[in-house]
C-alpha positions in Angstrom: 43.7 118.3 135.6 44.3 114.9 133.9 45.2 116.7 130.7 47.7 118.9 132.4 49.4 115.8 134.1 49.5 114.0 130.7 51.1 117.1 129.1 53.7 117.3 131.8 54.6 113.7 131.5 55.1 114.1 127.7 57.4 117.1 128.3 59.5 115.2 130.9 59.8 112.2 128.6 60.8 114.4 125.7 63.4 116.1 127.9 64.9 112.7 129.0 65.0 111.5 125.4 66.6 114.7 124.2 69.3 114.5 126.9 70.0 110.9 126.1 70.4 111.7 122.4 72.6 114.7 123.2 74.7 112.5 125.5 75.2 109.9 122.7 76.1 112.5 120.1 78.7 114.1 122.4 80.5 111.1 123.7 84.3 111.5 123.8 85.0 107.7 124.1 84.4 104.8 121.7 85.7 101.3 121.8 86.4 99.9 118.2 88.1 96.6 119.0 88.2 94.2 122.0 84.8 94.7 123.6 83.8 91.1 123.4 81.9 88.6 125.6 84.5 85.8 125.2 87.7 84.9 123.5 90.0 81.9 123.0 93.2 84.0 122.9 95.2 84.9 126.1 96.7 88.0 124.4 93.9 90.5 123.9 94.0 94.0 122.4 91.7 96.9 123.3 91.6 99.7 120.7 89.5 102.8 120.8 89.1 106.4 119.9 88.7 109.3 122.2 88.4 113.0 121.6 91.9 114.4 120.7 93.8 115.6 123.7 92.1 113.2 126.1 93.8 111.4 129.0 93.1 107.7 128.5 93.3 104.9 131.1 92.7 101.1 130.8 92.3 99.4 134.2 93.7 102.6 135.8 96.9 102.4 133.7 97.7 105.4 131.5 97.6 104.6 127.7 99.2 106.6 124.9 96.7 108.5 122.6 97.9 109.1 119.0 97.3 112.3 117.1 94.4 110.6 115.2 92.6 110.2 118.5 93.2 106.4 118.6 94.6 104.5 121.5 95.3 100.9 122.3 96.6 98.5 124.9 97.6 94.8 125.1 96.1 92.7 127.9 97.1 89.2 129.2 93.9 87.5 130.2 93.4 85.0 133.0 91.2 81.9 132.4 87.7 82.9 133.4 86.2 86.3 133.7 88.4 89.4 133.2 87.1 92.9 134.1 88.1 95.8 131.9 87.5 99.5 132.6 88.4 102.1 129.9 88.3 105.8 131.0 88.8 109.0 128.9 89.2 112.4 130.5 89.2 115.8 128.8 88.8 118.9 131.0 85.8 118.3 133.3 84.4 115.6 131.0 84.9 112.0 132.1 83.6 108.9 130.3 84.0 105.2 131.2 83.3 101.9 129.5 83.3 98.8 131.7 82.8 95.3 130.4 83.9 91.7 131.2 85.7 89.3 128.9 85.6 85.5 129.4 88.7 83.7 128.4 88.7 80.0 127.7 91.5 78.1 126.1 90.9 76.6 122.6 90.3 72.9 122.4 92.4 71.1 119.7 90.3 70.4 116.6 90.4 66.8 115.4 90.0 66.6 111.6 87.3 64.2 110.4 88.3 61.9 107.6 87.0 63.0 104.2 84.5 60.7 102.3 85.9 59.9 98.9 84.1 58.2 96.0 84.7 57.7 92.3 82.8 59.8 89.9 83.0 60.0 86.1 84.8 62.8 84.3 84.9 66.6 84.7 85.6 69.2 82.0 87.0 72.7 82.8 85.2 76.0 82.5 86.7 79.5 81.9 88.9 80.7 84.9 89.7 77.2 86.1 92.9 76.6 88.1 94.6 73.7 89.9 95.5 73.5 93.6 98.2 71.5 95.1 96.1 70.2 98.0 93.0 70.7 100.1 94.5 73.1 102.5 93.5 76.8 102.5 93.4 80.1 104.2 91.6 83.4 103.6 93.3 83.6 100.1 92.2 80.0 99.2 94.3 76.9 98.6 97.8 77.1 97.1 97.5 77.3 93.3 99.6 75.5 90.7 98.4 77.3 87.6 95.4 78.3 85.5 93.9 75.9 83.0 92.2 76.4 79.6 88.6 75.5 79.0 87.5 72.1 77.7 90.0 69.9 79.4 88.7 66.5 80.6 90.0 64.8 83.7 89.0 61.8 85.7 87.4 62.7 89.0 88.9 60.7 91.9 87.3 62.2 95.1 85.4 65.1 96.6 86.9 67.3 99.3 84.4 69.9 100.4 84.4 72.6 97.7 87.2 70.9 95.7 87.4 67.9 93.3 90.4 65.7 93.3 91.3 65.1 89.7 93.7 62.8 87.9 96.3 64.5 85.7 98.3 61.4 84.7 98.9 57.9 86.1 101.0 59.0 89.0 99.9 62.6 89.5 96.7 64.3 90.8 95.6 67.8 91.8 92.5 69.6 93.1 90.2 71.9 91.3 87.3 74.1 92.7 83.9 72.6 91.9 82.6 75.9 90.4 85.2 75.7 87.6 84.2 72.3 86.2 81.2 70.5 84.9 80.6 66.8 85.6 80.0 64.9 82.4 77.6 62.0 82.0 78.7 58.5 83.0 80.3 56.7 80.2 82.6 59.6 79.2 86.3 58.8 79.3 89.3 61.0 80.2 91.4 61.8 77.2 94.8 60.4 76.2 96.7 62.0 73.4 99.8 61.6 71.2 101.7 64.7 70.1 102.3 65.6 66.5 104.6 68.2 64.9 105.7 71.4 66.7 106.4 74.9 65.4 108.1 77.8 67.2 107.5 81.1 65.5 107.4 84.9 66.0 104.1 86.6 66.0 103.9 90.4 66.8 105.5 91.0 70.2 105.5 87.3 71.1 107.2 84.0 70.3 104.7 81.1 70.1 105.3 77.4 70.7 102.6 75.3 69.1 102.3 71.6 70.0 99.9 69.5 68.0 97.7 67.2 70.1 94.8 64.9 69.4 92.8 66.2 72.5 93.0 69.0 75.1 95.1 67.7 78.0 95.8 69.1 81.5 99.2 70.8 82.0 101.3 72.3 84.8 103.8 75.2 84.4 106.9 76.3 86.2 109.7 78.7 85.6 113.3 77.6 86.2 115.3 80.8 87.0 118.7 79.0 87.3 118.5 77.5 83.8 116.4 80.4 82.5 113.7 78.4 81.0 109.9 77.7 81.1 108.8 74.1 81.5 105.3 73.0 80.6 104.4 69.4 81.6 101.5 68.0 79.5 99.7 65.2 81.3 98.1 62.2 79.6 100.4 62.5 76.6 102.9 60.3 74.8 105.4 61.7 72.3 104.9 61.1 68.6 106.8 64.2 67.5 109.5 63.7 65.0 110.4 67.4 64.4 110.2 70.8 66.0 110.4 73.6 63.4 112.1 76.7 64.9 112.5 79.9 63.0 115.6 82.1 63.2 113.8 85.4 63.9 112.7 84.4 67.4 113.3 87.2 70.0 112.3 85.7 73.4 113.1 82.0 72.8 116.6 80.5 72.3 115.4 77.0 71.6 112.7 74.5 72.4 113.2 70.8 73.3 111.1 68.0 74.7 111.4 65.3 77.4 109.1 62.3 77.9 109.7 62.3 81.7 107.1 59.7 82.4 105.1 57.3 80.2 102.2 59.8 80.1 103.9 63.1 81.0 105.7 65.1 78.3 107.8 68.2 79.1 108.0 71.1 76.8 111.3 72.8 77.6 111.7 76.5 76.5 115.1 78.0 76.8 114.8 81.8 77.0 117.2 84.5 75.6 116.7 87.3 78.2 117.2 87.1 81.9 114.1 89.0 82.9 110.6 87.8 82.0 107.9 90.0 80.5 105.2 87.4 80.7 104.0 84.1 79.1 100.7 82.3 78.8 99.4 78.8 77.9 96.1 78.1 76.1 94.6 75.9 73.4 93.7 76.8 69.9 91.5 73.9 68.9 93.4 70.9 70.3 96.8 72.5 69.7 98.6 73.7 72.9 100.0 77.2 72.4 102.7 78.6 74.7 103.1 82.4 74.2 106.2 84.2 75.4 106.3 88.0 75.3 109.3 89.8 74.0 111.3 92.3 76.1 109.8 95.7 75.2 111.5 97.3 72.2 112.2 100.5 74.1 114.4 98.7 76.5 116.5 97.2 73.7 116.9 100.5 71.9 114.7 99.4 69.0 111.9 101.8 69.6 111.5 104.7 67.1 110.6 107.0 69.9 113.7 108.2 71.8 113.3 109.6 75.3 115.5 110.3 78.3 112.6 109.6 80.6 113.3 106.4 82.6 109.9 104.7 82.1 109.2 106.0 78.6 107.5 103.5 76.2 106.3 101.3 79.1 102.6 100.7 79.9 101.7 100.1 83.6 98.5 98.5 85.0 98.0 100.0 88.5 95.3 98.5 90.8 93.8 100.1 93.8 92.9 97.2 96.1 89.3 96.6 97.2 86.5 99.2 96.3 82.7 99.4 96.6 81.4 96.9 99.1 84.9 95.6 99.7 86.2 98.2 102.1 89.4 96.3 103.0 90.9 97.0 106.4 89.4 99.8 108.6 91.8 101.7 110.9 90.9 102.4 114.5 90.0 106.0 113.7 87.8 104.9 110.8 90.0 105.3 107.7 89.0 102.7 105.0 91.7 100.9 103.1 89.8 101.2 99.8 90.0 105.0 100.0 93.7 105.1 100.9 94.5 102.7 98.1 92.6 104.8 95.5 94.3 108.0 96.7 97.7 106.5 96.5 97.3 104.9 93.0 96.5 108.4 91.6 99.8 109.6 93.2 101.7 106.7 91.7 100.1 107.3 88.3 101.4 110.9 88.4 104.9 109.7 89.4 105.0 107.1 86.6 103.7 109.6 84.0 106.3 112.2 85.1 108.9 109.6 84.1 107.4 109.0 80.7 105.3 105.9 81.4 101.7 105.3 80.5 99.2 104.1 83.1 95.8 102.5 83.2 94.0 102.1 86.5 91.8 99.1 87.2 89.3 101.3 89.1 89.2 105.1 89.0 86.4 105.5 91.7 84.8 103.7 94.6 83.2 100.8 92.7 82.9 97.0 93.1 85.3 95.2 90.7 86.0 91.4 90.7 89.5 90.0 90.4 88.6 88.5 87.0 87.5 91.9 85.7 90.8 93.5 86.8 92.9 90.7 85.3 90.9 90.8 82.0 91.3 94.6 81.8 95.1 94.4 82.1 95.4 91.4 79.8 93.2 93.0 77.1 95.1 96.3 77.4 98.4 94.5 76.9 100.2 96.3 79.8 103.9 95.6 80.4 103.6 95.3 84.2 101.0 95.3 87.0 101.2 96.7 90.5 98.4 96.3 93.1 98.5 98.8 96.0 97.1 97.8 99.4 97.4 98.6 103.1 98.0 95.8 105.6 96.3 94.9 108.9 96.7 92.6 111.8 99.3 92.0 114.5 100.2 94.2 117.5 98.4 97.6 117.2 100.9 99.3 119.4 104.0 98.7 117.4 105.2 99.5 113.9 104.6 96.4 111.7 106.3 97.5 108.5 106.1 97.6 104.7 106.3 94.7 102.3 106.0 93.5 98.7 104.6 90.3 97.4 105.1 88.1 94.3 103.6 84.8 93.2 106.1 83.7 90.5 109.8 83.5 91.1 110.6 85.6 88.0 108.9 88.6 89.6 111.1 88.5 92.7 113.7 91.1 91.4 110.8 93.6 90.7 109.3 93.1 94.2 112.8 93.4 95.8 113.6 96.7 93.9 110.4 98.3 95.1 110.7 97.1 98.7 114.3 98.4 99.0 113.2 101.9 97.9 110.3 102.0 100.3 112.6 101.0 103.2 114.5 104.2 102.6 111.7 106.0 104.5 113.0 104.3 107.7 110.1 101.9 107.7 110.2 98.5 109.4 110.9 95.6 107.0 107.9 93.3 107.1 109.3 91.1 104.3 109.8 90.2 100.7 107.1 87.6 100.4 107.2 85.0 97.6 104.6 82.4 96.4 101.9 84.8 97.5 98.5 83.4 96.7 96.7 86.5 95.7 94.6 86.5 92.6 96.0 89.5 90.8 99.6 88.4 91.0 98.7 84.8 89.9 98.7 85.4 86.1 101.9 84.8 84.2 100.9 87.1 81.4 102.9 90.0 82.8 105.2 90.8 85.7 102.9 91.5 88.7 103.5 92.4 92.3 101.5 93.6 95.3 102.6 96.4 97.5 101.5 96.5 101.2 102.3 100.1 102.2 101.8 100.0 106.0 99.5 98.4 108.6 96.3 100.3 109.2 95.7 98.4 112.4 99.0 99.7 113.8 98.4 103.0 115.6 101.8 104.6 114.8 101.4 103.5 111.1 97.8 104.6 110.9 99.1 108.0 111.9 101.6 107.9 108.9 99.0 106.7 106.5 96.7 109.5 107.5 99.2 112.0 106.1 98.9 112.9 102.4 102.5 113.9 102.5 103.6 110.4 103.6 101.3 108.8 100.9 103.1 110.8 98.2 106.5 109.9 99.6 105.9 106.2 99.6 104.4 106.2 96.1 107.5 108.2 94.9 109.7 105.4 96.3 107.6 102.8 94.5 108.2 104.7 91.2 112.0 104.8 92.0 111.9 101.0 92.6 110.4 100.6 89.1 113.2 102.8 87.7 115.8 100.6 89.4 114.2 97.4 88.0 114.2 98.8 84.5 117.8 99.8 84.8 118.7 96.2 85.8 116.8 94.9 82.8 118.6 97.2 80.4 122.0 96.4 81.9 121.3 92.6 81.3 120.6 93.0 77.6 
């Protein structure tokens, strides 16, 4: 008898477990955002997914369901506990999710003063860059420019993950700790005099070579109004009595200097062409070399290969944002940004190649790839231009947020504008032409580089558009048209 009762209990338990598993697997309602215990924000969004064709209610109020199955609502919370009930109905099936959110206003954060102290000297490693200040966001602090290896600077203070370093008597900047090495006590920061200069043509570049006694820190900026590049070398006094400039230069009109402070020397490079095709600064030994790329021969009609194709003779580096462990944004219905980015760059590749251009992709599959690896690939390949394709996220999930393009350096604004204007022809909301964008892949000056944010994956109406392969092809075709427009502007300026 005991054995029979034991067997019956096992059968009943198995039946309950089976029903529970069946119930979980066949649920029609899932909350993907907003089911939290507490929040410091009065405005709160609930986003979920229900079986397509369901009637959805939040706190008894009907909520729109999109074709993807996603739905969402904005709630204004009261201080204290807020009850939320989400209900989905389809036919005779009804499912509910009930939970409570506690809303408490944020207390203002009082910043604690940083402890500063004097240290000896640091020397830069590969990949080093300068920041303007200690502020930062998810993209890091605002960058000034990259620096070459082997540059010594006096260390003034420590600010969390940054060192405050002295550039010259009246100027300082910040540098991430990981990109420098602290030298032993007794080391001194360098000071240098300049020697002779040369400005010569080498391959598809013009190169300014400034003789120095030691490697010194420098800052770079592009002046679009006067069409020039200015490199300020810090910790330097002028002892240059000639600048040899050859007559076969293609990118540079002339080079001049200005001792703007007692220990800051400006290298002033007047450019010939209105549109920039990239420049870089590095050291060869202790000589500072500023390399300015020529406008591609094909745009000046110098190429031996003639073609009616609008992008013929140009080489494009196209980057699919994220990849591998970095999924990027995830839409309410579960689409991953990394997958959409990869699908769209293949479409863009086809559009560019149909117009005669060559393309190299940073990643061709779902793999992890660092920003440094992507930059190195494009620099080593010698591409003419770089575009990074992404999908955006954030903001109100119930409205259209829009499309946008981004650039870091002012000379790349016309390119970003041309692409954005074309994408807006799809009747998309204009989220903006965003300058000074602190994203690693648009930070190099080696080539024109912009980032394209197609639409917002977190926006339910835009998620619906991004889910359409037809829409993906349309927006990438518009990006290609924007490239054509930019190339036409360049040609007309020559």
